[in-house]
C-alpha positions as a printed NumPy array, in Angstrom:
array([[  9.428,  -6.8  ,  25.211],
       [ 10.068,  -5.449,  28.684],
       [ 13.456,  -4.828,  30.249],
       [ 14.049,  -7.812,  32.519],
       [ 16.119,  -6.289,  35.562],
       [ 16.08 ,  -2.523,  35.714],
       [ 19.367,  -0.773,  36.195],
       [ 19.876,   0.378,  39.707],
       [ 21.8  ,   3.574,  40.286],
       [ 24.997,   2.951,  42.372],
       [ 24.339,   6.007,  44.605],
       [ 20.953,   4.753,  45.854],
       [ 22.308,   1.433,  47.13 ],
       [ 23.301,   2.407,  50.762],
       [ 26.776,   2.339,  52.158],
       [ 28.095,  -0.501,  50.055],
       [ 28.434,   0.584,  46.504],
       [ 29.934,  -2.521,  45.078],
       [ 33.328,  -2.357,  43.217],
       [ 34.769,   0.172,  40.852],
       [ 37.855,   0.551,  39.012],
       [ 38.294,   3.687,  36.919],
       [ 38.656,   7.443,  36.768],
       [ 37.424,  10.012,  39.373],
       [ 37.069,  13.769,  39.31 ],
       [ 38.073,  16.311,  42.09 ],
       [ 35.127,  15.421,  44.181],
       [ 35.99 ,  11.716,  43.904],
       [ 32.977,  10.851,  41.841],
       [ 33.196,   8.238,  39.134],
       [ 34.217,  10.196,  35.936],
       [ 35.671,   9.09 ,  32.619],
       [ 35.977,   5.425,  31.829],
       [ 35.458,   2.948,  34.557],
       [ 34.185,  -0.527,  35.448],
       [ 31.807,  -1.333,  38.273],
       [ 30.194,  -4.258,  39.884],
       [ 26.88 ,  -3.222,  41.475],
       [ 25.437,  -4.67 ,  44.734],
       [ 22.982,  -6.696,  42.877],
       [ 26.11 ,  -8.192,  40.817],
       [ 25.002,  -6.313,  37.629],
       [ 28.18 ,  -4.967,  35.809],
       [ 28.871,  -1.676,  33.846],
       [ 31.812,  -0.951,  31.854],
       [ 31.911,   2.451,  29.979],
       [ 31.907,   6.19 ,  30.446],
       [ 30.833,   8.18 ,  33.632],
       [ 30.246,  11.809,  34.219],
       [ 30.114,  13.266,  37.726],
       [ 29.196,   9.752,  39.346],
       [ 26.507,   8.747,  36.564],
       [ 26.576,   6.515,  33.527],
       [ 26.917,   9.106,  30.645],
       [ 28.176,   8.331,  27.05 ],
       [ 28.949,   4.912,  25.534],
       [ 28.711,   1.898,  27.783],
       [ 27.844,  -1.774,  28.286],
       [ 25.607,  -2.696,  31.08 ],
       [ 25.197,  -6.587,  31.883],
       [ 22.279,  -7.839,  33.945],
       [ 22.625, -10.754,  36.295],
       [ 19.823, -12.59 ,  34.381],
       [ 21.7  , -12.499,  30.987],
       [ 20.244,  -9.36 ,  29.427],
       [ 22.644,  -6.602,  28.384],
       [ 22.636,  -3.184,  26.828],
       [ 25.263,  -1.79 ,  24.528],
       [ 24.918,   1.913,  23.764],
       [ 24.658,   5.407,  24.78 ],
       [ 23.632,   7.011,  28.318],
       [ 22.704,  10.161,  29.567],
       [ 22.814,  10.783,  33.343],
       [ 22.159,   7.   ,  34.11 ],
       [ 19.341,   6.633,  31.527],
       [ 19.51 ,   4.771,  28.215],
       [ 19.455,   7.819,  25.703],
       [ 20.587,   7.902,  22.122],
       [ 21.501,   4.86 ,  19.918],
       [ 21.809,   1.429,  21.496],
       [ 21.113,  -2.256,  21.349],
       [ 19.276,  -4.204,  24.03 ],
       [ 19.384,  -8.043,  23.944],
       [ 16.876,  -9.616,  26.247],
       [ 17.066, -12.858,  28.258],
       [ 14.87 , -14.826,  25.783],
       [ 17.112, -13.913,  22.752],
       [ 15.131, -11.026,  21.388],
       [ 16.84 ,  -7.976,  20.445],
       [ 16.15 ,  -4.215,  19.866],
       [ 18.471,  -1.97 ,  17.901],
       [ 17.603,   1.658,  17.546],
       [ 16.902,   4.911,  19.381],
       [ 16.257,   5.507,  23.067],
       [ 14.797,   8.416,  24.887],
       [ 14.842,   8.481,  28.776],
       [ 15.332,   4.784,  29.255],
       [ 12.39 ,   4.044,  26.658],
       [ 12.423,   2.741,  23.12 ],
       [ 11.612,   5.862,  21.102],
       [ 12.282,   6.946,  17.639],
       [ 13.299,   4.586,  14.889],
       [ 14.48 ,   1.084,  15.749],
       [ 14.213,  -2.537,  14.788],
       [ 12.97 ,  -5.424,  17.084],
       [ 13.811,  -8.881,  16.317],
       [ 11.417, -11.245,  18.473],
       [ 12.227, -14.752,  19.661],
       [  9.895, -16.487,  17.161],
       [ 11.641, -14.842,  14.079],
       [  9.251, -11.992,  13.604],
       [ 10.633,  -8.595,  13.165],
       [  9.353,  -4.988,  13.381],
       [ 11.245,  -1.988,  11.775],
       [  9.94 ,   1.398,  12.236],
       [  8.908,   4.105,  14.636],
       [  8.564,   3.599,  18.605],
       [  7.227,   5.703,  21.285],
       [  7.235,   4.93 ,  24.996],
       [  8.537,   1.357,  24.576],
       [  5.697,   0.588,  21.935],
       [  5.25 ,   0.441,  18.225],
       [  3.977,   4.017,  17.281],
       [  3.999,   5.698,  13.98 ],
       [  4.973,   4.305,  10.567],
       [  6.609,   0.792,  10.593],
       [  6.744,  -2.702,   8.893],
       [  6.044,  -6.006,  10.854],
       [  7.016,  -9.226,   9.185],
       [  5.597, -12.348,  10.295],
       [  8.243, -15.303,  10.021],
       [  5.911, -18.175,   9.968],
       [  4.039, -16.998,   6.835],
       [  6.088, -14.263,   5.207],
       [  3.334, -11.86 ,   5.477],
       [  4.137,  -8.209,   5.95 ],
       [  2.127,  -5.423,   7.41 ],
       [  3.23 ,  -1.864,   6.267],
       [  1.42 ,   1.044,   7.721],
       [  0.6  ,   3.044,  10.752],
       [  0.722,   2.031,  14.453],
       [ -0.701,   3.431,  17.631],
       [  0.201,   2.378,  21.128],
       [  1.421,  -1.142,  19.866],
       [ -1.565,  -1.718,  17.525],
       [ -2.279,  -1.491,  13.853],
       [ -4.306,   1.856,  13.501],
       [ -4.932,   3.841,  10.252],
       [ -3.978,   3.248,   6.647],
       [ -2.044,   0.168,   6.056],
       [ -1.169,  -2.817,   3.672],
       [ -1.244,  -6.483,   4.514],
       [  0.965,  -8.063,   1.907],
       [  0.73 , -11.806,   1.199],
       [  2.562, -14.151,  -1.082],
       [  0.399, -13.498,  -4.076],
       [ -2.053, -10.831,  -3.068],
       [ -2.349,  -7.87 ,  -0.586],
       [ -5.021,  -6.047,   1.211],
       [ -5.038,  -2.113,   1.246],
       [ -7.279,  -0.267,   3.644],
       [ -7.88 ,   1.103,   7.08 ],
       [ -7.103,  -0.653,  10.378],
       [ -8.706,   0.035,  13.843],
       [ -7.75 ,  -1.506,  17.095],
       [ -5.354,  -3.809,  15.392],
       [ -8.098,  -5.174,  12.861],
       [ -9.071,  -4.176,   9.192],
       [-12.16 ,  -2.054,   9.418],
       [-14.169,  -0.209,   6.772],
       [-13.615,   0.21 ,   3.05 ],
       [-10.651,  -1.341,   1.343],
       [ -9.573,  -3.577,  -1.516],
       [ -7.699,  -6.84 ,  -2.338],
       [ -5.129,  -6.52 ,  -5.044],
       [ -4.176,  -9.823,  -6.73 ],
       [ -0.994, -10.596,  -8.654],
       [ -3.105, -11.985, -11.662],
       [ -4.048,  -8.528, -12.399],
       [ -7.334,  -7.774, -10.818],
       [ -8.602,  -6.221,  -7.575],
       [-11.705,  -6.726,  -5.425],
       [-13.31 ,  -3.737,  -3.733],
       [-15.326,  -3.924,  -0.596],
       [-15.335,  -3.396,   3.047],
       [-14.946,  -4.993,   6.538],
       [-17.992,  -4.754,   8.711],
       [-17.803,  -5.35 ,  12.449],
       [-19.686,  -8.299,  13.5  ],
       [-20.226,  -8.741,  17.365],
       [-19.676, -12.161,  18.661],
       [-20.82 , -13.716,  21.915],
       [-19.561, -11.762,  24.939],
       [-16.561, -13.249,  26.844],
       [-17.386, -13.838,  30.608],
       [-14.514, -12.597,  32.784],
       [-15.959, -13.457,  36.074],
       [-18.505, -12.108,  38.466],
       [-16.58 ,  -8.812,  39.163],
       [-16.349,  -7.704,  35.61 ],
       [-18.914,  -7.411,  32.819],
       [-18.412,  -9.631,  29.846],
       [-16.862,  -7.732,  26.898],
       [-18.096,  -7.964,  23.343],
       [-15.797,  -9.733,  20.862],
       [-15.792,  -7.68 ,  17.551],
       [-14.746,  -9.614,  14.447],
       [-14.506,  -7.92 ,  11.162],
       [-16.342,  -9.736,   8.184],
       [-15.451,  -8.976,   4.466],
       [-18.152,  -7.809,   2.201],
       [-17.079,  -8.175,  -1.209],
       [-17.858,  -5.619,  -3.978],
       [-17.002,  -4.952,  -7.493],
       [-13.963,  -6.65 ,  -9.245],
       [-11.951,  -4.495, -11.597],
       [ -8.821,  -4.974, -13.689],
       [ -5.554,  -3.251, -12.821],
       [ -2.752,  -2.345, -15.018],
       [  0.815,  -2.093, -13.737],
       [  2.714,   0.274, -16.139],
       [  6.098,  -1.02 , -17.323],
       [  9.007,   0.933, -18.475],
       [  8.077,   0.458, -22.093],
       [  4.665,   1.914, -21.517],
       [  6.168,   4.912, -19.775],
       [  8.376,   5.486, -22.812],
       [  5.598,   5.204, -25.205],
       [  3.315,   7.743, -23.182],
       [  6.26 ,  10.192, -22.987],
       [  6.763,   9.927, -26.864],
       [  3.123,  10.379, -27.688],
       [  2.901,  13.4  , -25.343],
       [  5.947,  14.802, -27.239],
       [  4.214,  14.247, -30.632],
       [  0.996,  16.057, -29.443],
       [  2.848,  19.042, -28.32 ],
       [  4.948,  19.23 , -31.533],
       [  2.149,  18.764, -34.141],
       [ -0.157,  21.863, -34.807],
       [ -3.708,  21.439, -33.786],
       [ -6.589,  21.333, -36.367],
       [ -7.63 ,  25.106, -35.608],
       [ -3.961,  26.161, -36.47 ],
       [ -3.819,  24.667, -39.905],
       [ -2.234,  26.996, -42.662],
       [ -4.317,  29.042, -44.768],
       [ -3.44 ,  27.071, -47.947],
       [ -4.709,  23.867, -46.479],
       [ -7.787,  25.433, -45.441],
       [ -8.441,  26.83 , -48.877],
       [ -7.81 ,  23.225, -50.423],
       [-10.426,  21.659, -48.16 ],
       [-13.027,  24.113, -49.114],
       [-12.326,  23.777, -52.797],
       [-12.573,  19.908, -52.344],
       [-15.884,  20.446, -50.693],
       [-17.176,  22.44 , -53.573],
       [-16.13 ,  19.845, -56.157],
       [-17.825,  17.093, -54.25 ],
       [-21.154,  19.041, -53.86 ],
       [-21.111,  19.771, -57.673],
       [-20.447,  16.097, -58.614],
       [-23.278,  15.054, -56.328],
       [-25.617,  17.468, -57.962],
       [-24.738,  16.145, -61.561],
       [-25.303,  12.564, -60.376],
       [-28.695,  13.452, -58.923],
       [-29.625,  15.056, -62.327],
       [-28.531,  12.094, -64.431],
       [-30.617,   9.68 , -62.168],
       [-33.749,  11.829, -62.743],
       [-33.193,  11.655, -66.586],
       [-32.91 ,   7.979, -66.48 ],
       [-36.037,   7.558, -64.586],
       [-38.001,   9.655, -66.855],
       [-36.744,   7.844, -69.984],
       [-37.386,   4.469, -68.516],
       [-40.872,   5.213, -66.783],
       [-43.669,   3.09 , -68.336],
       [-46.532,   4.741, -70.184],
       [-50.117,   4.663, -68.861],
       [-51.619,   1.239, -69.368],
       [-48.314,  -0.657, -69.897],
       [-47.969,  -4.07 , -68.298],
       [-45.176,  -4.016, -65.681],
       [-45.236,  -7.48 , -64.348],
       [-42.807,  -8.925, -66.856],
       [-40.126,  -6.637, -65.438],
       [-40.399,  -8.099, -62.081],
       [-40.422, -11.696, -63.25 ],
       [-37.164, -10.872, -65.403],
       [-35.381,  -9.697, -62.238],
       [-36.593,  -6.121, -61.329],
       [-36.487,  -6.409, -57.569],
       [-34.769,  -9.556, -56.575],
       [-35.24 ,  -9.049, -52.687],
       [-38.976,  -8.838, -52.862],
       [-39.443, -11.34 , -55.797],
       [-37.585, -14.106, -54.02 ],
       [-39.812, -16.298, -51.744],
       [-39.026, -16.071, -47.999],
       [-36.841, -18.93 , -46.449],
       [-39.998, -20.426, -44.853],
       [-41.762, -20.541, -48.297],
       [-38.825, -22.258, -49.738],
       [-38.882, -25.085, -47.277],
       [-42.614, -25.637, -47.652],
       [-42.269, -25.79 , -51.318],
       [-39.392, -28.292, -51.011],
       [-41.616, -30.654, -49.03 ]])
């Protein structure tokens, strides 16, 4: 990702300044459009201002790299494309010779990063796509590493959580396309320390381990669901609430309640009268009533008794 072959200023090369064809100002400085071959055989063709590359231009390095874009006082500044010797490419914003702002980097292995940059490194919000698997990381970056909230999106599921030092760490969840999600957290596990030699202390290797938690269902709302919810909300706002019923309906409900209570009282009186008429006199035998079907539930034998009698 580094720029192979830094651009050397023509004015710092000693007596021999290479070759130049183009415009000059009153002070015989390179000014306007020109074409130059530098002492190190790099070439530049584009705009100059008072002896410095300034404006749109194309710089070709002797190792095959090239920059096509804007300059400000000999420094890459503005929008530009840098094609590196290995075939990787950066297209985006530059500030003071550094990748800075929004840009897209296409790596030699097919991976891509599109997002924010600062001081030549991924920094801010961005999306990194891994060409070999199709996996994407969408989230925050800090000094070239995944840091903060992000999503690691795979073919049929994704992880949503917090990243620290380029690794998932802390609480998060896995969301599956089948309609469920698993909550949990990544716990840092310290592995065996790596020995870097006699001069340096061995450093601990921290590996995050997933601790699974509760699995819950997820519901992805469709357009039809959204429309139904909107219609239901409209109906609720249009219909009057129960406390705001018209006076006539309230009167009808009270009258209905009175009628029901009166009917209930009449039925209770009839039941008491029938009980009194059918009640047996003192000394009367009541066993025949049970045998003829008085209380079927208690008269019938239990299931267990039926099985025993059948045997």
